[in-house]
FIVEXLUM-576007 format. One line per 8 residues: number of its first residue (from 1); for each residue x, y, z of N, C-alpha, C, CB. Coordinates in steps of 0.2 Angstrom, whole numbers, plus 2048, in hexadecimal, padded with zeros to 3 digits. Glycine has a CB too. Example, Ala and Ser with C-alpha at 12.3 -4.5 7.8 and 13.67 -1.06 7.14 Angstrom:
1) 842/7E4/827/83E/7EA/827/842/7F0/827/839/7EA/82D ~ 840/7F5/823/844/7FB/824/840/800/827/846/7FD/81D .
% end
This chain:
1) 374/75C/2D1/372/761/2D2/36D/75F/2D6/372/764/2CE ~ 365/75E/2DC/365/75A/2E0/35D/75B/2DC/368/75B/2E8 ~ 35C/756/2D8/352/754/2D5/34E/75D/2D8/34D/74A/2DD ~ 34B/75E/2D7/345/761/2D9/33E/763/2D1/34A/76A/2DC ~ 33B/762/2D5/333/765/2D3/331/76C/2D3/32E/764/2D9 ~ 333/770/2CD/332/777/2CC/32D/779/2CB/334/778/2C8 ~ 327/780/2CF/320/77F/2CE/320/786/2CC/31D/77D/2D5 ~ 31C/78D/2C6/31D/791/2CB/312/794/2C8/326/798/2C9 .
9) 311/79A/2CF/30B/799/2CD/309/79F/2D4/308/790/2CC ~ 306/7A2/2CD/307/7AA/2D0/30B/7AA/2D5/301/7AD/2D3 ~ 311/7B0/2D2/317/7B2/2D4/318/7AC/2DD/316/7BC/2D6 ~ 319/7A8/2DA/31D/7A5/2E1/31F/79D/2E0/318/7A5/2E8 ~ 327/79E/2DB/32A/795/2DB/328/792/2DF/332/793/2DD ~ 325/78D/2DB/327/787/2E4/32D/781/2E0/31D/780/2EA ~ 334/77F/2E5/337/77B/2E3/337/776/2E6/33B/77D/2E1 ~ 337/771/2E4/334/76B/2E9/339/768/2EA/330/766/2E7 .
17) 33F/765/2EC/341/75D/2ED/342/758/2F4/348/75D/2E9 ~ 33F/750/2EF/33F/74D/2F2/345/748/2F7/33C/74B/2EE ~ 33F/743/2F8/347/73F/2FA/34E/743/2FF/34B/73D/2F0 ~ 34C/746/303/351/74B/307/353/745/30D/34D/753/30A ~ 357/745/311/35C/742/313/361/746/314/35D/73D/30E ~ 363/740/31C/36A/745/31E/36E/744/319/36E/742/324 ~ 371/74D/31B/37B/74D/317/379/750/312/380/745/314 ~ 371/750/311/36C/753/30A/370/75A/307/363/755/30D .
25) 370/75D/302/373/766/301/36F/766/2FB/37D/768/300 ~ 372/76F/2FA/370/772/2F3/36F/778/2F8/369/76F/2EE ~ 378/77D/2F1/379/781/2F1/374/785/2EB/37E/780/2F1 ~ 372/78D/2EC/36E/794/2E7/375/797/2EA/363/799/2EA ~ 370/79A/2E2/376/7A1/2E2/371/7A7/2E2/37D/7A2/2DB ~ 374/7AC/2E6/36E/7B2/2E5/36F/7B6/2E3/36B/7B6/2E9 ~ 36D/7BA/2DE/36E/7BD/2DC/36C/7C4/2DA/370/7BA/2DA ~ 36E/7CB/2D7/367/7CF/2D5/36F/7D5/2D4/35D/7D1/2DE .
33) 36A/7D8/2D2/36F/7DC/2CB/375/7D9/2CA/371/7E4/2CD ~ 374/7D9/2C6/37B/7D3/2C2/37D/7D9/2B8/375/7C4/2BF ~ 377/7DC/2BD/378/7E2/2B6/37D/7E3/2B1/379/7E7/2B9 ~ 37C/7DF/2AD/380/7D7/2A8/383/7DB/2A2/379/7CF/2A4 ~ 37E/7DE/2A0/37F/7E4/299/385/7EA/299/37A/7E9/299 ~ 386/7ED/29D/387/7F1/2A2/38E/7F1/2A3/383/7EF/2A8 ~ 392/7F7/29B/399/7F5/29D/3A1/7F2/2A1/399/7F8/29C ~ 39D/7F6/2A8/39F/7F5/2AD/39F/7EE/2B0/39C/7F9/2AF .
41) 399/7EB/2B0/396/7E6/2B1/39C/7E1/2B3/391/7E4/2AB ~ 39E/7DD/2BC/3A4/7DA/2BC/3A2/7D1/2BA/3A8/7DB/2C4 ~ 3A7/7CF/2B5/3A2/7CD/2B1/3A6/7C6/2AF/3A0/7D2/2AB ~ 3AF/7C9/2B4/3B3/7C3/2B6/3B0/7BE/2BD/3BA/7C6/2B7 ~ 3AE/7C3/2C0/3AA/7C2/2C7/3A4/7BE/2C3/3A6/7CA/2CC ~ 3A0/7C2/2C3/39C/7BD/2C2/39D/7B5/2BE/397/7C0/2C0 ~ 3A3/7B5/2B9/3A2/7B0/2B4/3A4/7AC/2BD/3A9/7B0/2AB ~ 3A9/7AC/2C0/3AC/7AA/2C6/3A7/7A2/2CA/3AB/7B4/2CC .
49) 39F/7A8/2CA/399/7A7/2CF/398/7A4/2CB/393/7AC/2D2 ~ 396/7A2/2C6/391/7A1/2BD/392/797/2C1/398/7A4/2B0 ~ 39C/798/2C0/39E/790/2C0/39F/78E/2C8/3A6/78F/2BC ~ 3A3/790/2CB/39E/78E/2D2/39A/78B/2D0/39A/794/2D5 ~ 391/78F/2D1/38A/78D/2CF/388/785/2CB/388/793/2CA ~ 38F/786/2C7/38D/780/2C3/392/779/2C8/390/782/2B7 ~ 398/779/2C9/39C/776/2CE/397/777/2D3/3A3/779/2CE ~ 395/77A/2D8/38F/778/2E1/388/772/2DE/388/783/2E4 .
57) 386/774/2D5/37F/771/2D1/37B/777/2D8/37D/765/2D0 ~ 37D/77D/2D5/379/77F/2DB/370/785/2D5/380/787/2E2 ~ 36D/787/2D7/366/789/2D5/369/793/2D7/35F/783/2DC ~ 367/795/2D1/369/79C/2CF/360/79F/2D0/36F/79C/2C6 ~ 364/7A5/2D4/35C/7A7/2D5/35E/7AE/2D6/356/7A3/2DC ~ 35D/7B1/2D2/35E/7BA/2CF/359/7BE/2D1/35D/7BC/2C5 ~ 357/7C1/2D4/351/7C7/2D4/353/7CC/2D2/34D/7C9/2DA ~ 353/7CE/2CD/351/7D4/2C7/35C/7DA/2C5/347/7DC/2CC .
65) 35B/7DE/2C1/35C/7DF/2C0/362/7E0/2BD/35B/7DF/2C2 ~ 362/7D7/2B8/366/7D2/2B7/369/7D7/2AE/362/7CA/2B8 ~ 364/7DA/2AB/363/7DE/2A9/369/7E6/2AB/35C/7DE/2AB ~ 36A/7EA/2A5/36D/7F2/2A8/36C/7F4/2A1/378/7F2/2AC ~ 369/7F4/29B/365/7F9/297/362/7FC/297/363/7F8/296 ~ 368/804/298/369/80A/297/367/80B/293/36E/80D/298 ~ 36B/809/28D/36B/80E/288/36A/80C/280/372/812/28A ~ 361/80B/283/361/80E/280/35E/811/27C/363/80C/27F .
73) 35B/815/274/35B/818/273/359/81D/272/35C/818/272 ~ 353/81D/278/34D/822/27D/34E/821/282/346/820/27D ~ 356/81F/283/355/820/28D/35A/824/28C/356/818/294 ~ 356/82B/28E/35A/831/294/35F/82E/29A/354/836/298 ~ 35F/829/29B/365/827/2A0/36B/824/29B/362/821/2A6 ~ 36B/823/292/370/81E/28E/376/824/291/370/81C/284 ~ 37E/821/28E/386/823/290/387/81F/28A/38B/821/298 ~ 388/821/283/388/81E/27D/392/81A/281/387/827/275 .
81) 399/81F/284/39A/81C/288/399/817/28C/39A/81D/289 ~ 394/812/28F/395/80B/291/390/808/28F/395/80B/297 ~ 38F/808/28A/38B/803/284/390/7FF/284/38A/805/27D ~ 38F/7F9/282/395/7F3/283/396/7F4/276/38E/7E5/28A ~ 39B/7F2/277/39C/7F2/271/397/7EB/26B/3A5/7F1/272 ~ 396/7E6/26C/394/7E0/269/38B/7E2/269/398/7D9/26E ~ 38A/7E7/26F/382/7EA/272/37D/7F0/26C/384/7EE/27B ~ 384/7F4/269/384/7FB/268/37E/7F7/25D/391/800/269 .
89) 37A/7FA/25F/374/7FA/25A/370/7FA/25A/374/7F8/257 ~ 367/7FB/254/363/7FD/255/35F/7F8/257/362/801/250 ~ 35F/7F1/25A/35C/7EF/25D/360/7ED/261/359/7ED/25B ~ 360/7F1/265/366/7F1/26F/362/7ED/276/366/7FF/273 ~ 35B/7ED/271/358/7EA/277/35C/7E1/277/34E/7EA/277 ~ 35A/7E0/270/35B/7D6/26F/361/7D4/26F/358/7D2/268 ~ 367/7DC/26D/36B/7D4/26E/36E/7D9/276/373/7D1/265 ~ 36C/7DE/27A/36D/7DB/281/36B/7D5/284/36C/7DE/285 .
97) 365/7D2/280/362/7CD/282/367/7C6/280/35B/7CE/280 ~ 365/7C4/279/36A/7C1/276/371/7C0/278/36B/7C4/272 ~ 374/7C7/27B/37A/7C5/27D/37B/7C4/282/37E/7C7/27C ~ 377/7C0/287/377/7C1/28F/373/7BA/28D/372/7C9/293 ~ 371/7B8/28A/36D/7B0/28A/375/7AD/285/364/7B0/283 ~ 377/7AF/281/37C/7AA/27F/383/7A7/286/381/7AF/278 ~ 384/7AE/28A/385/7B0/290/386/7AA/297/380/7B4/290 ~ 37F/7A9/297/37D/7A5/29B/379/79B/299/378/7AA/29C .
105) 378/79D/293/377/797/290/37B/790/293/379/799/28B ~ 381/792/293/384/78D/29A/382/78B/29F/389/78F/29C ~ 380/78E/2A5/37D/790/2A8/375/78E/2AB/37D/794/2A6 ~ 372/78D/2A5/36C/78C/2A4/366/788/2A6/36C/78B/2A0 ~ 369/782/2AA/364/77E/2AC/365/780/2B7/367/774/2AA ~ 36C/787/2B6/36D/785/2BF/367/78E/2BF/37A/786/2C4 ~ 365/790/2B9/360/797/2B9/35B/792/2BE/35C/79D/2AF ~ 357/796/2C3/350/790/2C6/34A/79A/2C5/353/789/2D5 .
113) 34F/79D/2C5/349/7A5/2C4/34C/7AF/2C4/343/7A5/2CC ~ 349/7AE/2BE/34C/7B5/2BD/34A/7BA/2C0/34D/7B7/2B8 ~ 348/7BF/2C5/344/7C6/2C7/341/7CA/2C1/348/7CA/2CA ~ 340/7CF/2C5/342/7D3/2C1/343/7DB/2C8/33C/7D3/2B8 ~ 347/7DF/2C3/348/7E7/2C7/348/7EB/2C5/34D/7E9/2CA ~ 349/7F0/2C6/346/7F4/2C4/34A/7FB/2BC/344/7F6/2CA ~ 34E/7F5/2BB/352/7F8/2B3/34C/7F5/2AD/35D/7F4/2B0 ~ 34C/7ED/2B0/347/7EA/2AC/33F/7EC/2AC/346/7E2/2AD .
121) 33D/7EF/2B0/338/7F1/2B0/337/7F9/2AF/336/7EF/2B6 ~ 339/7FD/2AB/33A/803/2AB/33A/803/2A6/33C/806/2AD ~ 33F/7FD/2A0/33F/7FB/298/335/7F5/298/34A/7F4/295 ~ 337/7F3/29B/32C/7EF/298/329/7F5/29A/325/7E5/2A0 ~ 329/7FF/29E/325/802/29C/327/804/296/324/806/29E ~ 32B/808/295/32D/80A/294/32D/809/289/331/808/29A ~ 32E/802/289/330/7FB/281/32B/7F7/280/337/7F6/283 ~ 328/7F8/286/321/7F3/287/329/7EB/283/315/7F5/27E .
129) 32D/7EC/285/333/7E8/284/333/7E2/28B/33A/7EE/282 ~ 333/7DA/28D/332/7D6/291/339/7D4/291/32D/7D0/290 ~ 33E/7D9/291/349/7D2/292/347/7CE/297/355/7D7/297 ~ 344/7CD/29B/346/7C9/2A1/341/7C3/29E/345/7CC/2AA ~ 33D/7C4/29B/33A/7BC/299/33C/7BE/292/32F/7BA/29B ~ 33E/7BF/28F/343/7BC/28C/349/7BA/28B/343/7BE/28B ~ 34A/7BF/28C/353/7B7/28E/34D/7B0/295/35F/7BE/298 ~ 34B/7B1/297/349/7AA/29B/347/7A8/295/341/7A9/2A2 .
137) 345/7A6/291/33F/7A4/288/345/7A2/285/338/7AC/282 ~ 34E/7A5/288/354/7A3/283/357/79C/287/35A/7AA/281 ~ 356/79F/28D/35A/799/292/353/794/295/35F/79F/299 ~ 350/793/292/34A/78A/290/34B/788/28D/343/789/28E ~ 34E/78D/285/350/788/280/353/783/282/352/78A/27B ~ 359/785/287/363/784/288/35F/77F/28D/36A/78E/28D ~ 356/77F/292/359/778/293/357/779/29C/363/775/290 ~ 355/77E/29A/356/783/2A2/34A/782/2A5/359/792/29D .
145) 34B/782/2AE/345/77F/2AE/347/78A/2B1/342/775/2B4 ~ 345/78F/2AF/349/794/2AF/343/798/2B0/34D/796/2A8 ~ 340/79D/2B7/33A/7A1/2B2/33A/7AB/2B5/331/79C/2B4 ~ 334/7AC/2AE/339/7B3/2B3/332/7B8/2B6/340/7BB/2AB ~ 334/7B8/2BD/331/7B7/2C4/32E/7C2/2C5/33A/7B5/2CC ~ 329/7C4/2C9/32A/7C8/2CB/330/7D0/2CC/328/7C5/2CD ~ 32D/7D7/2CD/331/7DB/2D4/332/7D5/2DA/32A/7E3/2D8 ~ 32B/7D2/2DB/32E/7D2/2E2/328/7C8/2E4/32B/7DD/2E8 .
153) 329/7C7/2E6/327/7BF/2E4/32B/7BA/2EA/32A/7BB/2DB ~ 328/7B4/2E9/32A/7AE/2ED/32E/7A9/2EB/325/7AC/2EF ~ 330/7A7/2EE/333/7A0/2EB/334/799/2F7/341/7A3/2E3 ~ 331/791/2F2/32F/790/2F8/333/78A/2F6/328/791/2FA ~ 337/788/2FA/337/780/2FC/333/77A/2FE/339/77F/2FE ~ 334/778/2FB/32E/771/2FD/335/76D/301/329/76C/2F5 ~ 336/768/307/33A/761/308/337/75F/308/33E/75F/30D ~ 336/759/305/332/750/307/33A/74C/308/32C/74A/2FF .
161) 338/74C/310/33A/745/314/33C/73E/314/336/745/317 ~ 334/73E/313/332/73A/315/329/738/313/333/73B/31B ~ 324/737/310/31B/737/310/31A/73D/314/317/730/316 ~ 31D/739/31A/314/73E/31E/31E/742/323/30A/734/325 ~ 321/744/31E/325/749/321/32A/750/31D/329/746/323 ~ 326/755/31E/328/758/319/32B/761/31F/31F/758/313 ~ 330/764/31A/330/76C/31D/32F/770/319/335/76E/31F ~ 333/776/316/32E/77C/314/337/77F/317/325/77D/318 .
169) 336/788/310/33A/789/312/339/790/30E/33E/784/313 ~ 336/796/311/335/79C/30C/338/7A1/30B/331/79E/30D ~ 336/7A5/305/33D/7A9/303/336/7B2/2FE/345/7A2/2FB ~ 338/7B5/305/335/7B8/300/33A/7C0/2FA/32F/7B9/304 ~ 338/7BF/2F5/33E/7C5/2F5/33D/7CB/2F2/344/7C2/2F1 ~ 33F/7CF/2F2/33F/7D9/2ED/342/7DC/2EA/33E/7E0/2EE ~ 346/7E1/2E6/348/7E2/2E3/34A/7E5/2E5/346/7E1/2E1 ~ 348/7EB/2E7/349/7F2/2EC/346/7F5/2E8/350/7F5/2ED .
177) 347/7FD/2EC/341/803/2EA/34A/80C/2ED/336/802/2F3 ~ 347/80E/2EA/34B/813/2EC/351/812/2E8/34D/812/2F3 ~ 355/819/2EE/35E/819/2E9/360/812/2EC/365/822/2ED ~ 366/812/2E7/36C/80F/2E7/372/80E/2EC/36D/812/2E3 ~ 375/810/2F2/376/810/2F3/379/810/2FD/375/811/2ED ~ 373/812/300/373/810/30A/376/810/30A/372/80B/30E ~ 380/816/309/383/817/30B/383/815/314/383/81B/308 ~ 380/817/318/382/814/31E/380/80F/320/382/817/321 .
185) 377/80C/31C/375/806/320/374/805/31C/371/804/326 ~ 377/801/316/377/7FD/311/36F/7FB/312/37D/7F7/311 ~ 36E/7FE/311/366/7FC/314/363/7F7/317/361/7FC/311 ~ 365/7F4/31C/363/7F0/321/35E/7F2/326/367/7EF/324 ~ 35E/7FB/328/359/7FB/328/350/7FB/326/35A/7FE/329 ~ 34F/7F6/320/34B/7F1/31B/349/7EE/31F/34C/7EE/316 ~ 34D/7E8/323/34C/7E4/326/344/7E5/32C/353/7E4/329 ~ 349/7E7/332/33F/7EB/334/33D/7EA/332/33C/7F1/334 .
193) 33C/7F1/32D/337/7EE/32A/332/7E8/325/339/7F1/328 ~ 337/7E6/325/335/7DF/31E/332/7DB/324/33D/7DB/319 ~ 334/7DC/32A/334/7D7/330/32D/7D5/332/337/7DB/337 ~ 32B/7DD/333/326/7E1/338/321/7DB/330/327/7ED/339 ~ 321/7DB/32A/31B/7DC/327/318/7D5/323/31B/7E2/322 ~ 322/7D2/324/320/7C9/31D/31F/7C5/325/32A/7C4/316 ~ 31B/7C3/324/31A/7BE/325/31F/7B8/329/317/7BC/320 ~ 31F/7B4/323/321/7AE/326/325/7AA/323/31D/7AA/328 .
201) 32A/7B0/31E/330/7AC/31E/337/7AE/321/330/7AB/319 ~ 338/7A9/320/33F/7A6/321/345/7A9/31E/340/79D/31F ~ 345/7AA/318/349/7B2/315/349/7B7/313/34D/7B2/312 ~ 34A/7BC/313/349/7C1/30E/34E/7C2/30B/347/7C6/30F ~ 34F/7C5/304/352/7C7/2FE/350/7D1/2F9/350/7BF/2FA ~ 356/7D5/2FB/356/7D8/2F8/35B/7D9/2F5/353/7DA/2FA ~ 35C/7DF/2EE/360/7DE/2EE/362/7E9/2EC/362/7D7/2EA ~ 364/7EA/2E3/362/7F1/2E5/366/7F7/2E4/361/7F1/2EA .
209) 36A/7F6/2EF/36D/7FE/2EC/373/7F8/2ED/36C/808/2F1 ~ 376/7F2/2EB/37E/7F2/2E9/37F/7F2/2F0/381/7FA/2E3 ~ 37D/7EF/2F8/37D/7ED/2F8/381/7E5/2FB/37D/7F0/2F6 ~ 381/7E4/305/382/7DE/303/380/7DD/30C/38A/7DB/2FF ~ 380/7D8/30A/37E/7D5/316/37B/7D1/315/379/7DB/31E ~ 37C/7CE/31A/377/7C5/31D/374/7C6/323/37C/7BD/31F ~ 371/7CA/327/36F/7C9/32D/369/7C2/32E/36C/7CF/32E ~ 36A/7C1/334/360/7BC/33A/35D/7C5/33C/363/7B3/348 .
217) 358/7C5/33D/355/7C6/33D/350/7C1/345/355/7C7/336 ~ 351/7C1/34C/34F/7BD/34E/34B/7BC/353/353/7BC/34F ~ 343/7B9/352/33C/7BA/355/33A/7B4/35A/335/7BB/350 ~ 333/7B8/360/336/7B1/364/32F/7AF/35F/336/7B0/370 ~ 329/7A8/364/326/7A6/360/322/7A1/369/32B/7A3/358 ~ 31E/7A1/367/317/796/36A/31A/791/369/30E/793/364 ~ 31C/78C/36B/31B/786/368/311/785/368/321/781/36D ~ 311/77F/369/309/781/366/308/77B/36E/305/780/35A .
225) 30F/77B/372/312/775/376/310/77B/37C/31B/772/375 ~ 311/781/37C/312/788/37F/317/789/383/30C/78A/382 ~ 31E/786/37F/325/788/380/326/78C/37B/32A/782/380 ~ 32C/792/37C/32E/799/37C/332/797/376/331/79C/383 ~ 335/798/371/338/796/36D/33C/79D/367/333/792/36A ~ 33F/79C/362/341/7A3/360/344/79E/359/348/7A8/366 ~ 344/7A4/354/348/7A0/34E/346/7A8/34C/344/797/348 ~ 349/7A6/340/34E/7AD/341/34C/7AC/338/359/7AD/344 .
233) 348/7B4/335/349/7B7/331/350/7B7/32F/346/7BB/331 ~ 354/7B4/328/359/7B5/327/355/7BD/31F/35F/7AD/324 ~ 359/7C2/320/35A/7C6/31D/360/7C7/318/35A/7C9/320 ~ 360/7C7/30F/368/7CA/30D/364/7CD/30A/36F/7C6/309 ~ 36B/7D0/306/36D/7D6/2FF/36F/7D4/2FA/372/7DB/2FF ~ 36D/7D0/2F5/373/7D0/2EE/375/7D3/2EE/373/7D0/2E9 ~ 37D/7D8/2EE/380/7DF/2EA/380/7DD/2E1/38B/7E2/2EC ~ 37F/7D8/2DD/380/7DA/2D6/386/7DA/2D5/37E/7DF/2D4 .
241) 389/7DB/2CD/390/7DC/2CB/392/7E5/2C8/392/7D6/2C4 ~ 38F/7E7/2C7/391/7ED/2C3/395/7F0/2C7/38B/7F1/2C2 ~ 39A/7F1/2C2/39E/7F6/2CA/3A2/7F9/2C8/3A2/7F3/2D0 ~ 39F/7FE/2C3/39F/805/2C2/3A6/809/2C4/39A/809/2C5 ~ 3A5/80A/2CC/3A9/810/2D0/3AD/80D/2CF/3A8/813/2D9 ~ 3B2/805/2CD/3B8/801/2D0/3BA/800/2C7/3B6/7F9/2D7 ~ 3B3/801/2C2/3B4/802/2BA/3B5/809/2B7/3AE/7FF/2B7 ~ 3B5/80F/2BC/3B7/817/2BB/3BC/816/2BF/3B3/81C/2BF .
249) 3BE/813/2C7/3C1/814/2C9/3C0/81D/2CC/3C4/811/2C4 ~ 3BA/81D/2CF/3B9/821/2D2/3B7/827/2CD/3BD/822/2D6 ~ 3BB/827/2C5/3B8/82F/2C3/3B3/830/2C1/3BB/833/2BF ~ 3AD/82F/2BF/3A6/833/2BB/3A4/82B/2BC/3A7/838/2B1 ~ 399/82D/2BA/395/826/2B8/392/827/2BD/399/81F/2B7 ~ 38D/824/2BF/388/823/2C3/38C/822/2C8/382/81E/2C1 ~ 38E/81E/2CA/393/81C/2D0/396/820/2D3/398/817/2CE ~ 39B/824/2D0/39E/828/2D2/398/82C/2D7/3A1/82A/2CC .
257) 396/82D/2D0/38D/832/2D4/389/833/2D7/38A/834/2D3 ~ 385/82D/2D5/381/82A/2DD/381/827/2E4/37F/827/2DC ~ 385/823/2E1/389/81D/2E9/390/822/2EC/390/813/2E4 ~ 396/825/2E9/397/82B/2EC/39E/824/2F0/38E/82F/2F0 ~ 3A0/81E/2ED/3A0/819/2F1/39F/813/2ED/39C/81A/2F6 ~ 3A7/80F/2EE/3A8/807/2EA/3A1/804/2EF/3B2/802/2EE ~ 39E/7FF/2EC/398/7FA/2EF/39C/7F5/2EE/38F/7FA/2EB ~ 39B/7F0/2F2/39C/7E7/2F1/39A/7E2/2E9/396/7E5/2F8 .
265) 39C/7E1/2E8/399/7DA/2E3/39A/7D3/2E3/39A/7DA/2DD ~ 393/7CF/2E1/393/7CA/2E2/38E/7C6/2E3/396/7CA/2E6 ~ 38B/7C2/2E7/388/7BD/2E8/386/7BC/2EE/38A/7B9/2E6 ~ 37E/7B8/2F0/380/7B5/2F5/37E/7AD/2F6/37C/7B7/2FA ~ 385/7A7/2F7/37F/7A1/2F8/37B/7A1/2FE/383/799/2F8 ~ 375/79B/2FD/371/798/2FF/374/78E/300/36B/79B/2FA ~ 374/78F/306/376/788/305/374/786/30B/37D/785/304 ~ 36F/781/309/367/77A/30C/36D/776/30F/360/772/303 .
273) 36A/772/312/36D/76D/314/367/769/31A/375/76F/317 ~ 368/762/31A/363/75F/31E/367/75B/325/360/75A/319 ~ 367/75F/32A/36B/75D/331/366/75A/334/36E/764/336 ~ 368/757/337/365/757/33D/35B/758/33F/369/75D/340 ~ 35A/752/339/34F/755/336/34F/75A/338/346/752/33B ~ 352/75B/333/350/764/330/353/768/32E/34E/769/334 ~ 353/76F/329/355/770/324/358/777/327/350/76E/31E ~ 360/774/328/365/77A/329/364/782/323/36E/776/329 .
281) 363/786/323/365/78A/321/36D/790/322/35F/78B/322 ~ 36F/793/31B/378/794/31C/376/799/317/380/78E/319 ~ 378/7A0/319/37B/7A5/316/383/7A8/313/37A/7A9/31B ~ 386/7A9/30C/38A/7AD/30F/38B/7AE/309/38F/7AC/314 ~ 38E/7B7/30B/392/7BB/307/397/7B7/302/395/7C0/30B ~ 397/7B8/2FC/39C/7BB/2F5/39E/7C1/2F3/39A/7BA/2F0 ~ 3A3/7C2/2F6/3A3/7CA/2F2/3AB/7CB/2EE/3A2/7D2/2F9 ~ 3AA/7CE/2EB/3AF/7CF/2E7/3B3/7D1/2E6/3AF/7D0/2E5 .
289) 3B5/7D4/2ED/3BA/7D9/2F0/3B8/7E2/2EB/3C4/7D5/2ED .
% end
């Protein structure tokens, strides 16, 4: 893993990479909606891609709903048939955090950010229990520099090639809102809405609806020298690992009732390279079927 310096201030995570030269490369795993404690989380795929992250020395940026956390005693959404046996107990929320920490500890140094989603926010609101911060604390004890981020926020990459030459790439992330299916648009309609209100992001990442896309929005700009040029704002949506539809073969449950159709699972890889005096962006969906 390339050496970097991390700083987290006012909901902005800054990752600084020094001494960038020709051929430099850094991978990032963009993920969300892991729903890790869900009985139908596809942990086989999740672990496979985590091992790949370790192999690639990738930094992991997770954008909310790492937990499902729906099986608490006072949660109206609970279904005891969907709780994992190891999580059964009065201290249910402590159990899911401890078991997640045990699962992710081998990859602790890869985690840079764990954001919050609607499931995480619901637990904090209803029970005053910050399960995201609790997990981050445990991973930091295992050697991670991970921070607990917001429901939305920014990640700023800073690159120093020489003392006087610097570049940056900005990620705006937003967990998402509304329903979770978007069977027709896949949520792509959000890209133009966000492009109209987000000024200078290079990459915008959304999650929540369990769909997936990678899409560039082309922008025109005028240089200081009077030349008309184009650039791109890249949009990515991370699908997650909850696989309730195929876990129950479409028979019943939330995925069958609300989503109505199977959805993708997996993550999106971000590969940054330095070539011909600039940082190149490559976004690669990695779906498990």
